[in-house]
N, C-alpha and C positions, 0 to 999 in steps of 0.2 A: 239274732245277731250274736248273743252271748254263747250259744252252743258252738258256733263256728270259731269264736275266739278261744273257747276252752279246747277245742280239737287242735287248732293251730298251735296254741301255746303248749299244750300237752305233748304234741308230736315233736315240737322243737326241744322240749325238755328231755324227752326220751332219746332223741338223736344226740343231743349234747351230752347227756349222761353216759351214753355208750362210748362216746369219744373220750371223755375224761375218766372213765371207769378204771383204767390201769394206773392212774396216779395214786400215790401212797395216801393222800388225804381222801376220805370217802365222799367227796362232793358228788361223784358220779352216782352213787347209791341214793343220795338225797334227791338228786334231780330225776332219777328214774322213778323213785317212789311218788314224787309229786306229779310227774308226767302221767304215770299210769293211773293215779287217782283222778286226774282230770279227764282222761280218756275213757275210763270205765263206764260212766253213764251212757256213753254213745256207742261203744264197741263191745258186743257180747263176748268175744274171745278174750278181751282184757279182763272182763268180769270173771270169767271162768278161771283165768290164770290167778287172779287175786284170791278167789275162793279156794283154789288148790293150795296156794302158798299158806293161807291162813289155817287150813286143815293140817298141813304138813308141819308147820311150826307154831305150836300153841303159844309160845312166848310172844311172837309177832302179833298173833291175834289178841292176846291179853293187852299188849301195849296199845294197839289200836282202840280197843274198847275202853281202856283207862283214860285216854286223851280225846275221846270222841267229842266231848263237850267243847273242846278248844278249837276245833276245826271249822272252816267256813261251811255253809250249807251244802254245797256241791260235794264236798268230801265226806260230810256226815252221811249224806244219802248213799254214797258209794260204800261206806263202811257198813251201813245197814243192809244194802243189797248183796254184799259179798260175804255175809256171815256164813261160816261153814255149814251151819245147820239150816240155813234159809232154803226154801224151795228153789230149785233151779228153774230158769226160764225156758 
């Protein structure tokens, strides 16, 4: 039941994030980030996207690793699975 909730909530956040992305306040980016983090354990394409973004932007990767201990378990596992040097699936 929990994976279904993660997928529904993650998809909702991604869609809502895309809708509010043009606003001057960066709520859209925050919603997209959380939505993709919730979807990554279940959708390999999202995992590849996050791995690519982390390899492309080292500061983004560094920030994720710095705050790793503060996230809930599902996002911690996503951070571990999408590390740029981790073996691809």
